[in-house]
C-alpha positions in Angstrom: 109.6 49.9 91.3 111.8 46.9 90.9 109.6 45.4 88.2 109.4 48.5 86.2 113.1 49.3 86.3 112.5 52.8 87.6 115.1 52.4 90.3 117.8 51.3 87.9 116.9 54.2 85.6 117.2 56.7 88.5 120.6 55.2 89.5 121.9 55.5 86.0 120.8 59.1 85.9 122.5 59.8 89.2 125.7 58.1 88.0 125.6 60.1 84.8 125.2 63.3 86.8 128.1 62.4 89.1 130.3 61.7 86.1 129.4 65.0 84.5 130.1 66.8 87.8 133.5 65.0 88.1 134.4 66.0 84.5 133.4 69.6 85.1 135.5 69.8 88.3 138.5 68.2 86.6 138.3 70.8 83.8 138.1 73.6 86.3 141.0 72.3 88.3 143.1 72.0 85.2 142.2 75.5 84.2 143.1 76.9 87.7 146.4 75.0 87.6 147.2 76.5 84.2 146.3 80.0 85.4 148.5 79.5 88.5 151.5 78.4 86.4 151.1 81.4 84.1 150.9 83.8 87.1 154.1 82.1 88.6 155.9 82.5 85.2 155.0 86.2 85.0 156.1 86.7 88.7 159.4 85.0 87.9 159.9 87.2 84.8 159.2 90.4 86.8 161.5 89.3 89.6 164.4 88.6 87.2 163.9 91.8 85.3 163.7 93.8 88.5 166.9 92.1 89.8 168.7 93.0 86.6 167.6 96.6 86.8 168.8 96.8 90.4 172.1 95.1 89.5 172.6 97.6 86.7 171.8 100.6 88.9 174.1 99.3 91.6 176.9 98.6 89.3 176.8 101.8 87.3 174.7 104.2 89.5 177.1 104.1 92.4 180.3 104.4 90.4 180.4 108.3 90.4 180.1 108.4 94.2 182.7 105.7 94.9 185.3 106.7 92.3 188.5 108.1 93.9 189.2 110.2 90.9 187.5 113.6 91.1 185.6 114.5 87.9 185.4 118.0 86.4 182.3 119.9 87.4 181.8 117.9 90.6 184.3 119.6 92.8 183.7 122.2 95.6 184.3 125.2 93.3 181.7 124.2 90.7 
């Protein structure tokens, strides 16, 4: 085996396979990280939009109930 160089050839094949596996794993890890960042960005956008909607509803939606001035059409006789 030593004289024919078969062992060296086998080790070179194993090293090449390991390098290929490392490259594939790094590419998958990079893709997963990018996907996670995109999902986090979408979640942040939805959270901010929802907060703004709730703020709008709170600011303008409760105004008729908290206003001390009675409005026409909202009294007891209506």
